[in-house]
C-alpha positions as CSV (number, residue, x, y, z in Angstrom):
1,Q,-4.6,6.5,40.5
2,G,-5.0,8.3,43.8
3,P,-5.7,12.0,44.3
4,L,-3.1,14.7,44.2
5,V,-1.9,15.5,47.7
6,E,-0.1,18.5,48.9
7,S,2.3,18.6,51.9
8,G,4.9,20.8,53.5
9,G,2.8,23.8,54.3
10,G,2.6,25.5,57.6
11,S,3.4,28.8,59.3
12,V,6.7,30.6,58.9
13,Q,8.1,34.0,59.8
14,T,8.8,36.6,57.2
15,G,12.0,35.8,55.4
16,G,11.7,32.1,56.1
17,S,11.4,29.2,53.7
18,L,9.1,26.3,53.0
19,K,9.1,23.5,50.5
20,L,5.8,22.2,49.3
21,S,5.4,18.7,47.8
22,C,2.7,17.4,45.5
23,D,2.2,13.6,45.1
24,G,0.0,11.6,42.9
25,S,0.4,12.9,39.3
26,R,-2.1,11.2,37.0
27,Y,0.2,11.2,34.0
28,P,3.6,9.8,35.1
29,N,4.4,8.2,31.7
30,S,3.1,10.6,29.1
31,R,2.9,14.3,28.3
32,Y,1.5,16.4,31.1
33,C,1.5,19.7,32.9
34,L,2.0,20.0,36.6
35,A,1.4,23.2,38.3
36,W,1.1,25.1,41.6
37,F,-1.7,27.7,42.1
38,R,-2.5,29.7,45.2
39,R,-5.5,31.6,46.5
40,A,-5.0,34.4,48.9
41,P,-7.9,35.5,51.1
42,G,-10.4,37.6,49.1
43,K,-8.6,36.9,45.8
44,E,-8.9,34.5,42.9
45,R,-6.8,31.5,42.4
46,L,-3.7,32.4,40.5
47,G,-0.9,30.3,38.9
48,V,2.4,30.2,40.7
49,A,4.5,27.9,38.5
50,S,4.1,25.0,36.0
51,M,6.2,22.3,34.5
52,D,5.5,20.1,31.5
53,S,6.8,16.6,30.8
54,D,9.7,18.0,28.9
55,G,10.9,19.9,31.9
56,Y,9.9,23.4,30.7
57,I,9.1,25.6,33.6
58,R,6.9,28.7,33.8
59,M,7.0,31.0,36.8
60,R,4.9,33.9,37.7
61,D,6.9,37.0,37.1
62,S,6.4,38.4,40.5
63,L,7.7,35.3,42.2
64,R,10.7,34.7,40.0
65,G,13.9,34.6,42.1
66,R,12.2,33.5,45.3
67,F,10.3,30.4,44.2
68,T,11.8,27.4,42.5
69,L,9.9,24.6,40.8
70,S,11.3,21.1,40.5
71,K,10.1,17.5,39.9
72,E,11.4,14.2,41.1
73,R,10.9,11.8,38.1
74,A,11.1,8.6,40.1
75,N,7.9,9.2,42.1
76,N,6.4,12.1,40.1
77,T,6.5,14.4,43.1
78,L,6.3,18.1,42.2
79,Y,8.2,20.5,44.6
80,L,7.8,24.2,45.2
81,Q,10.7,25.7,47.1
82,M,9.7,29.0,48.5
83,N,12.3,31.3,49.9
84,N,12.3,34.7,51.5
85,L,8.6,34.4,52.2
86,Q,6.5,37.5,52.7
87,P,3.1,38.0,54.3
88,D,1.6,38.5,50.8
89,D,2.5,34.8,50.1
90,T,0.0,33.7,52.7
91,A,-2.5,31.6,50.8
92,M,-3.9,28.2,50.2
93,Y,-1.6,26.4,47.8
94,Y,-2.9,23.9,45.3
95,C,-1.2,21.5,42.9
96,A,-2.9,20.5,39.6
97,D,-2.2,18.5,36.5
98,R,-3.3,18.0,32.9
99,D,-2.5,15.4,30.2
100,Q,-1.2,18.0,27.7
101,L,1.7,20.4,27.2
102,N,1.6,24.2,26.8
103,C,0.8,24.6,30.4
104,P,-0.9,27.9,31.0
105,L,-0.1,29.9,34.1
106,Q,-0.7,33.6,33.8
107,S,-3.5,33.7,31.2
108,A,-7.0,34.4,32.2
109,N,-8.2,30.9,31.6
110,A,-5.2,29.1,33.2
111,E,-7.1,27.6,36.0
112,A,-9.7,26.0,33.8
113,Y,-7.0,24.2,31.8
114,Y,-6.1,21.7,34.5
115,Q,-8.0,18.5,35.1
116,F,-7.0,17.3,38.6
117,W,-6.5,19.2,41.8
118,G,-5.3,18.6,45.2
119,Q,-7.3,19.8,48.2
120,G,-4.8,22.6,48.9
121,I,-2.5,23.3,51.8
122,H,-2.2,26.4,53.9
123,V,0.9,28.6,54.0
124,T,0.9,31.4,56.5
125,V,3.7,33.9,56.7
126,T,3.7,36.0,59.8
127,A,4.9,39.6,59.8
């Protein structure tokens, strides 16, 4: 299977919206975790949202209400709808997956749990 590939990033003004896509899930027909992480300049990579193969969604507390996670089953594409974007949302956004459930997001070892990663895509929010 090919690599995970993110798309939909770019530059947007404060208050605008972007929708990120992640293609290439390695586990389309079994249990899995799919997740979005982001790394802002000078900070560690943190979990944004995750979804398991049962459709259970986790969302970082600080982003709840602005970001929405969804998945298109037909092609295994993972989407991250980002609304009311703020300058603090500026970061490199990554998608990742793992062939298990119980997808960690906000725990200290969340990043290490995932097996496959995309190259990341830039999101820039101008003030």
